[in-house]
ROZAMAR-469215 format. One line per 3 residues: number of its first residue (from 1); their letters; for each residue x, y, z of C-alpha. Coordinates in steps of 0.5 Angstrom, whole numbers. Example, Ala and Ser with C-alpha at 12.3 -4.5 7.8 and 13.67 -1.06 7.14 Angstrom:
1) AS) 25,-9,16 ~ 27,-2,14
end
This chain:
1) MKE) -22,-14,15 ~ -18,-8,18 ~ -18,-2,14
4) YVI) -14,4,15 ~ -14,10,11 ~ -7,15,9
7) DAK) -8,22,6 ~ -2,23,3 ~ -3,29,1
10) NMD) 1,34,6 ~ 7,28,7 ~ 14,27,4
13) EKE) 16,21,1 ~ 19,19,6 ~ 14,20,11
16) LNR) 9,17,6 ~ 13,9,6 ~ 14,10,14
19) TIK) 7,10,15 ~ 5,5,10 ~ 10,0,13
22) EQA) 8,1,20 ~ 0,1,19 ~ 1,-5,15
25) VLH) 3,-9,20 ~ -2,-7,24 ~ -8,-8,18
28) DKL) -11,-12,12 ~ -12,-6,8 ~ -9,0,7
31) IIN) -13,6,2 ~ -8,12,1 ~ -11,18,-2
34) NPE) -8,23,-6 ~ -2,20,-7 ~ 0,26,-12
37) SKH) 4,21,-17 ~ 10,21,-10 ~ 16,17,-12
40) NIC) 18,10,-8 ~ 11,8,-6 ~ 10,2,-2
43) AGL) 18,1,-3 ~ 20,-5,0 ~ 14,-7,3
46) TED) 14,-14,5 ~ 8,-14,9 ~ 2,-19,6
49) VDI) -3,-13,5 ~ -7,-10,1 ~ -6,-3,-1
52) QIN) -11,1,-6 ~ -8,7,-9 ~ -14,13,-11
55) GSA) -9,16,-16 ~ -3,16,-20 ~ 4,14,-17
58) GYF) 11,16,-19 ~ 17,13,-20 ~ 18,6,-18
61) VGT) 12,4,-14 ~ 12,-2,-11 ~ 20,-3,-12
64) MVN) 23,-9,-9 ~ 17,-11,-5 ~ 16,-18,-3
67) GPR) 8,-20,-1 ~ 4,-14,-2 ~ -2,-14,-7
70) IHI) -3,-6,-9 ~ -8,-3,-14 ~ -6,4,-17
73) NGN) -13,8,-19 ~ -9,12,-24 ~ -2,11,-28
76) AGW) 5,10,-25 ~ 11,13,-27 ~ 18,9,-30
79) FAG) 20,2,-26 ~ 13,0,-23 ~ 15,-6,-20
82) DNM) 22,-6,-20 ~ 25,-12,-17 ~ 19,-15,-14
85) TKG) 20,-22,-11 ~ 13,-23,-9 ~ 6,-20,-10
88) ELV) 2,-16,-14 ~ 1,-10,-17 ~ -5,-8,-22
91) IEG) -4,-2,-26 ~ -11,1,-28 ~ -8,7,-32
94) TAG) -2,7,-37 ~ 6,6,-34 ~ 12,9,-36
97) DGA) 19,6,-38 ~ 21,0,-35 ~ 15,-3,-32
100) GQG) 17,-11,-29 ~ 24,-8,-29 ~ 28,-15,-26
103) IYG) 22,-18,-23 ~ 24,-25,-20 ~ 17,-27,-18
106) GTV) 10,-24,-17 ~ 6,-20,-23 ~ 5,-14,-25
109) IVK) -1,-12,-29 ~ -2,-5,-33 ~ -9,-4,-36
112) GST) -6,0,-41 ~ 0,2,-45 ~ 7,3,-43
115) GSR) 14,6,-45 ~ 20,3,-47 ~ 24,-3,-44
118) TGE) 18,-7,-41 ~ 20,-13,-37 ~ 28,-12,-38
121) IMK) 32,-17,-35 ~ 26,-20,-31 ~ 29,-26,-28
124) GGT) 22,-30,-27 ~ 14,-28,-25 ~ 9,-25,-30
127) VII) 9,-18,-34 ~ 2,-17,-37 ~ 1,-10,-42
130) GGN) -7,-9,-44 ~ -5,-4,-49 ~ 2,-3,-53
133) SGF) 9,-2,-51 ~ 15,1,-53 ~ 22,-1,-56
136) MTG) 27,-6,-54 ~ 21,-9,-50 ~ 24,-16,-46
139) LLM) 31,-13,-46 ~ 36,-18,-43 ~ 31,-22,-41
142) MGG) 33,-28,-37 ~ 26,-31,-35 ~ 18,-31,-34
145) KLI) 13,-29,-38 ~ 11,-22,-42 ~ 4,-21,-44
148) ILG) 3,-16,-49 ~ -4,-15,-52 ~ -3,-9,-56
151) DVT) 3,-7,-61 ~ 11,-7,-60 ~ 15,-3,-63
154) DDV) 23,-4,-64 ~ 27,-10,-62 ~ 23,-14,-58
157) GES) 27,-19,-54 ~ 33,-16,-55 ~ 39,-20,-53
160) IMR) 34,-25,-49 ~ 37,-31,-46 ~ 31,-34,-43
163) GTI) 24,-33,-41 ~ 18,-32,-47 ~ 14,-26,-49
166) YVL) 7,-27,-52 ~ 4,-21,-57 ~ -2,-21,-59
169) GDV) -1,-14,-63 ~ 4,-13,-69 ~ 11,-14,-67
172) KSL) 15,-8,-71 ~ 22,-11,-71 ~ 26,-17,-67
175) GKN) 32,-16,-63 ~ 39,-20,-63 ~ 37,-27,-61
178) AVM) 31,-27,-61 ~ 26,-31,-66 ~ 19,-31,-67
181) EKT) 15,-37,-66 ~ 8,-40,-67 ~ 4,-41,-60
184) SLE) 2,-48,-58 ~ -4,-50,-56 ~ -1,-51,-49
187) DQK) 1,-44,-49 ~ -6,-42,-51 ~ -8,-45,-45
190) ELK) -4,-43,-40 ~ -5,-35,-43 ~ -12,-36,-42
193) EIL) -11,-39,-36 ~ -7,-33,-33 ~ -11,-27,-37
196) SKY) -18,-29,-35 ~ -16,-29,-28 ~ -15,-22,-29
199) DFE) -21,-20,-33 ~ -18,-19,-40 ~ -23,-21,-44
202) LTD) -21,-25,-51 ~ -24,-29,-56 ~ -21,-36,-57
205) IDY) -18,-33,-64 ~ -15,-28,-60 ~ -11,-33,-56
208) TNF) -10,-38,-63 ~ -6,-31,-66 ~ -1,-29,-60
211) KKI) 5,-29,-62 ~ 11,-33,-58 ~ 18,-30,-57
214) VNI) 24,-33,-55 ~ 32,-34,-55 ~ 34,-36,-62
217) Q) 38,-41,-59
end
């Protein structure tokens, strides 16, 4: 595997992203040190490449990517993975508002908690939150799967059209057009397959306790 290390400490956002795109063509893996919460890291990247970010990223990390697998050993700001079409974004820490906003495909995983409007207007793909999520989680959701292992606050699934929200913890309130159902055995099997892939260790009882939130139809 051909690796390349980028020290982002003295780079501005444009220089950093230009370097990422240039080196992603030539290498299998990029390691980004000292990201210092810069915004728009990996924006628009389309190469089939592994990206390891050692530190925290700012707003719109992984926005509009199509293919890369990005792993952040830190936290992320607002709109992580925004409008992803293909790829994977794993955040070991927490993320701000709008994680997974508008994704068409791929997977966004936040091991910790997120802010509000997680998975808003998502059209496909999968968003997994290992902790809690804020208000209007799944706002205007149009497709895909949104999985929350912790608690969710007000107006979950506000104006949801399609797609499915699964919550293991407590749901403070549902939004307009949202209804809560029990999960089926097929739902539980699918959840186990997805979560086991990303090293979330749940018991069989946990899987039966997931709540399923969909459009009221």
